MIGU-232079 format. One record per residue (C-alpha): x, y, z; residue in one letter. Coordinates in steps of 0.02 Angstrom, whole numbers, padded with zeros to 5 digits, always signed. Last residue first. Example, Ala and Ser with C-alpha at 12.3 -4.5 7.8 and 13.67 -1.06 7.14 Angstrom:
REM MIGU-232079
+00684-00053+00357s +00615-00225+00390a 
REM end
This chain:
REM MIGU-232079
-01293-00868+00674p -01434-00994+00707k -01587-01054+00613g -01486-01168+00503r -01528-01104+00330f -01571-00921+00358m -01464-00890+00512w -01313-00977+00437g -01332-00881+00274r -01343-00718+00370l -01186-00761+00469k -01086-00801+00311h -01149-00644+00222a -01103-00538+00375a -00928-00613+00380w -00905-00585+00192a -00959-00403+00207f -00851-00374+00360m -00700-00449+00273t -00733-00346+00115v -00737-00186+00220a -00578-00236+00314m -00489-00268+00148m -00551-00099+00087d -00486-00009+00241f -00319-00098+00228c -00299-00053+00044v -00353+00126+00081n -00224+00140+00219f -00094+00077+00097l -00139+00217-00024f -00136+00354+00109l +00022+00429+00033h -00067+00461-00132k -00215+00563-00070s -00104+00644+00062m +00017+00726-00059d +00110+00824+00076a +00027+00860+00243r +00179+00812+00346g +00286+00677+00268d +00342+00553+00401g +00232+00582+00552l +00078+00628+00452i +00111+00503+00312p +00145+00369+00445v -00017+00395+00541l -00142+00320+00418f -00029+00175+00368a -00005+00133+00553f -00192+00135+00581i -00216+00022+00430g -00078-00094+00490i -00172-00106+00655l -00332-00153+00564g -00243-00292+00469l -00167-00352+00634l -00344-00386+00693m -00363-00500+00543m -00207-00597+00594l -00271-00607+00772e -00435-00680+00708c -00339-00812+00609a -00236-00851+00764v -00398-00874+00863q -00471-00990+00731q -00314-01094+00735r -00319-01100+00925r -00495-01172+00924d -00594-01123+01079a -00683-00987+00981s -00809-00870+01061r -00680-00742+01117l -00591-00729+00949w -00753-00717+00849e -00822-00580+00960y -00653-00492+00959l -00654-00487+00769a -00834-00427+00760g -00807-00288+00888a -00644-00246+00800y -00733-00210+00636y -00875-00113+00715v -00754-00003+00815a -00644+00024+00662y -00791+00088+00558f -00850+00197+00702i -00677+00276+00721a -00662+00301+00533l -00831+00387+00528f -00784+00503+00671a -00615+00541+00592l -00692+00619+00437n -00718+00589+00252h -00893+00517+00251p -00932+00383+00119l -01035+00438-00031v -00928+00535-00156h -00751+00467-00138l -00791+00296-00072k -00931+00267-00197f -00821+00334-00337r -00681+00212-00293s -00804+00067-00282w -00896+00102-00444g -00740+00134-00547s -00764+00010-00689y -00727+00136-00827t -00687+00301-00742y -00517+00346-00816a -00445+00510-00752l -00399+00660-00859l -00239+00747-00804r -00219+00830-00975p -00369+00827-01092p -00380+00678-01211k -00295+00666-01379n -00257+00480-01359d -00076+00516-01406a -00056+00610-01241k -00073+00448-01147e -00214+00426-01022y -00223+00409-00833n -00180+00586-00775g -00106+00620-00604l -00191+00766-00513y -00338+00667-00445s -00231+00559-00333p -00291+00378-00321r -00387+00277-00192i -00467+00431-00114a -00564+00387+00045m -00436+00451+00170s -00415+00623+00092y -00520+00721+00217k -00458+00600+00352a -00281+00668+00328a -00336+00842+00383y -00425+00771+00535r -00267+00674+00576m -00167+00835+00559n -00280+00920+00686d -00270+00768+00801l -00080+00776+00798l -00089+00959+00850r -00209+00914+00990g -00091+00778+01048p +00042+00908+01089h +00170+00823+01203k +00152+00659+01109l +00161+00757+00945y +00327+00834+00994f +00399+00666+01050a +00352+00590+00881l +00438+00731+00788v +00593+00715+00899d +00598+00528+00864k +00580+00568+00679h +00750+00650+00687s +00818+00825+00714i +00982+00917+00733r +01086+00851+00586s +00954+00897+00457y +00913+01068+00530f +01042+01202+00566d +01200+01098+00537p +01137+01025+00372v +01024+01172+00329l +01174+01284+00295s +01223+01175+00147p +01066+01232+00052d +00973+01078-00010n +00800+01145+00032q +00840+01317-00032e +00819+01452+00099v +00690+01590+00072a +00592+01469-00038t +00584+01502-00225g +00534+01330-00285k +00437+01202-00183e +00496+01022-00188f +00537+01009-00003y +00375+01086+00056n +00343+01259+00129t +00224+01298+00273g +00360+01362+00390a +00520+01397+00292l +00541+01577+00352v +00529+01512+00531e +00703+01438+00508l +00778+01590+00593k +00711+01522+00757e +00851+01394+00767p +00797+01214+00799l +00788+01118+00963g +00613+01052+00928l +00543+01154+01072e +00631+01308+01004r +00558+01279+00831l +00384+01257+00903d +00399+01421+00999g +00458+01511+00843k +00311+01445+00741v +00178+01488+00870d +00001+01465+00801p +00064+01332+00679s -00019+01335+00508g +00111+01217+00434n +00245+01212+00569l +00212+01031+00621i +00176+00966+00446g +00246+01057+00296y +00398+01125+00389f +00427+00981+00509v +00366+00824+00422t +00408+00884+00246q +00587+00928+00293y +00609+00764+00387l +00540+00664+00242n +00653+00748+00115i +00806+00726+00226h +00767+00541+00251k +00753+00519+00063l +00920+00604+00035e +01002+00495+00167k +00947+00337+00076p +00850+00215+00185a +00965+00075+00242a +00913+00089+00425a +00731+00054+00380y +00775-00099+00278m +00896-00160+00412i +00760-00152+00545v +00635-00240+00432s +00762-00374+00387i +00798-00406+00571l +00615-00429+00617f +00580-00533+00462i +00722-00651+00506a +00681-00669+00691v +00501-00717+00653s +00556-00832+00511f +00671-00923+00632r +00529-00942+00757i +00414-01012+00623a +00548-01135+00566a +00573-01199+00744k +00386-01226+00766r +00370-01318+00601f +00520-01428+00640a +00440-01494+00799g +00279-01422+00867g +00120-01356+00788q +00003-01210+00807l +00107-01114+00933s +00238-01068+00804a +00100-00980+00707f +00086-00859+00854r +00272-00826+00843l +00253-00793+00657f +00116-00668+00701i +00238-00576+00815l +00364-00557+00674a +00219-00491+00570f +00214-00336+00679a +00401-00307+00653v +00379-00328+00465g +00255-00184+00463i +00397-00072+00524p +00473-00080+00347a +00321-00011+00257n +00385+00169+00264q +00542+00117+00170i +00435+00046+00030k +00413-00128-00046s +00518-00208+00090c +00377-00247+00212a +00263-00312+00075l +00393-00414-00019f +00451-00493+00143l +00274-00528+00204v +00237-00620+00040a +00399-00720+00050a +00366-00764+00233f +00192-00830+00192f +00262-00939+00054l +00402-01004+00165w +00282-01038+00308l +00177-01147+00193d +00339-01234+00139r +00371-01277+00322a +00209-01376+00329e +00036-01343+00398p -00063-01494+00460k -00244-01444+00481e -00233-01288+00374k -00339-01147+00443f -00196-01036+00502a -00088-01066+00349l -00228-01026+00228r -00266-00870+00329l -00084-00815+00317g -00074-00857+00131l -00224-00747+00091a -00167-00615+00215f +00004-00599+00135t -00064-00617-00042l -00184-00471-00019l -00052-00360+00059m +00068-00422-00075f -00046-00367-00218v -00081-00194-00147l +00091-00147-00079s +00173-00196-00243v +00038-00097-00335p +00087+00060-00238e +00272+00059-00283g +00249+00175-00431f +00325+00122-00597l +00159+00128-00690s +00037+00019-00785n -00015-00078-00629f -00066+00087-00548y -00218+00094-00663a -00279-00066-00579l -00314+00016-00412y -00422+00163-00466g -00483+00052-00608i -00575-00054-00480d -00512-00233-00481y -00487-00226-00293f -00663-00175-00242v -00789-00250-00362f -00685-00406-00397l -00652-00439-00214l -00836-00413-00172a -00891-00530-00311g -00770-00666-00253a -00836-00650-00076l -01016-00660-00138l -00975-00814-00242l -00892-00898-00094g -01040-00859+00017t -01156-00935-00113v -01049-01092-00133w -01046-01115+00055s -00929-01196+00181a -00767-01170+00085r -00775-00981+00086a -00607-00931+00158n -00485-01053+00076y -00542-01047-00105k -00597-00865-00107v -00440-00789-00032l -00323-00908-00124l -00395-00879-00298w -00406-00690-00274t -00226-00682-00214a -00169-00781-00367a -00269-00666-00480l -00185-00515-00402l -00012-00593-00426l -00051-00631-00609i -00112-00452-00636g +00043-00378-00557y +00150-00478-00679v +00039-00428-00826a +00051-00245-00774a +00240-00260-00787l +00226-00320-00966l +00102-00178-00992r +00246-00057-00963i +00307-00092-01141d +00495-00073-01146f +00571-00004-01306w +00676-00055-01455s +00737-00222-01386g +00573-00317-01390h +00608-00501-01356f +00763-00499-01246l +00741-00324-01175g +00560-00361-01132g +00612-00514-01033l +00740-00411-00939l +00609-00278-00896r +00477-00409-00859p +00592-00489-00728a +00665-00327-00659l +00498-00251-00611v +00447-00375-00475v +00625-00400-00413f +00656-00213-00399i +00489-00188-00310q +00570-00270-00160s +00643-00099-00126s +00811-00017-00093p +00832+00119-00226y +00996+00104-00319f +01070+00210-00457g +01140+00176-00630r +01091-00001-00582f +01055-00073-00754l +01104+00019-00912h +00962+00100-01007e +00811+00043-01107y +00682+00170-01162a +00506+00174-01090f +00338+00155-01176r +00162+00150-01101s +00164+00325-01030h +00035+00418-00924s -00009+00600-00956y -00028+00763-00860n +00075+00741-00701f +00248+00735-00779f +00316+00699-00953r +00197+00805-01056d +00212+00957-00944a +00401+00939-00936y +00409+00939-01125t +00451+00789-01233e +00622+00784-01317s +00692+00626-01237a +00539+00525-01284n +00559+00353-01206y +00595+00408-01028y +00727+00295-00950h +00745+00115-00895l +00884+00013-00816g +00816-00070-00658i +00889+00048-00529t +00888+00212-00624d +00708+00179-00676m +00658+00141-00496m +00719+00307-00428r +00663+00398-00586l +00480+00349-00568f +00450+00464-00420d +00441+00625-00522g +00251+00639-00524n +00235+00510-00662d +00064+00487-00740a -00040+00335-00696v -00093+00205-00823g -00235+00173-00944v -00201+00129-01125f -00359+00130-01229p -00447-00038-01226g -00378-00215-01243l -00239-00224-01114f -00276-00136-00950l -00465-00128-00925l -00524-00268-01037g -00389-00395-00998l -00387-00358-00813l -00577-00371-00805l -00579-00534-00901g -00445-00608-00790f -00546-00558-00637g -00700-00644-00707a -00601-00805-00733a -00521-00787-00561v -00690-00767-00478g -00768-00912-00574l -00625-01026-00522v -00633-00967-00341h -00822-00989-00337p -00824-01168-00406k -00905-01194-00575f -00745-01245-00665w -00721-01391-00548p -00894-01465-00585k -01001-01485-00430m 
REM end
């Protein structure tokens, strides 16, 4: 077979065409700022291009392709996203000093997505050209959906989570199936895990789970490889702990406020009783149901009195303990989150620039078959998610139990970890941000869900092909 006709080559070529058409050749499509851009802009030296634009034009309604250059590190937001954004920002400053074109950043994300597509197809569908083509098609249909790609033309951290989730599992599966893995294979896998775990504060605990996977990789081969795998396990564990501990105090305060007042106390049948159980003064009941960014609250969110009355009295450990004592309350919030679990992108953030003369907050729907299918066809409830997970883990356990090959077992364990990350990504917004902005905060859950869906599709295609052509599954 000619090299250019192989599934991974065809998949990357088609993916390149989609990226080019959706993000670079047609009308500009991005995601409007909801106020989160500033943390990254202050870090990597950018600012809003039009200093005189109104609040309505700057936030929520319209996306922006141009940003003004500023001094580097006017602030600092700890995230691996810095390294992804800084390279195109510095390159743009050298060759186009008047303004920064966000599409330079989209090009970086696009290259990383194409690399993940290449690896996933090349190393996971070697037995069959048809299966490889189906896997490539599924990846293109799901992860090149405009609901995902629009984030590339933005300063949100979501695309970092997307591309490095895909790269992490692509490199992990490649490592598991390789007959004689080398230390450099571990380095590549470690780099992908590092960027994923450090992309957002809430992703930091993911690194702890991957520390266990590194220990499993250590069992594949002895000598220097085994020692390197153990070192990487320790390193990613420590980095994840440090990343979480280094979270800015302001960010921790925001999350705590959202978790308690917009989560636990939001619709509570006994607000005062909940406050007493949390060790908080009953006078704070006036804030029940409010969020941190709401104006006109009885007590301002940054009022100095809230430091001794609230911020210094409570932690996420107290929140977790409360939900463990009241699992019904956690279940209620999980049902609420499930209603938004199939939305890849928030509907209140516009995709087009104001210069295109389109209505505010208008979404782009070109090549959006997967995101629309999820939003309008798939059920949005816990029962469906439970069934989906049960089917996925039944298949993973079946493959793990029937295999005597340790490499195959480690690969199955890696894919089972994918489901666990999805559960974690589903619960973290509830435990860390209450009911605030669920459709955006469940982004990583959607990535995990979609990766699981593509995995099940590829597994079923592989089994069907085996049944048709060999008479056995």
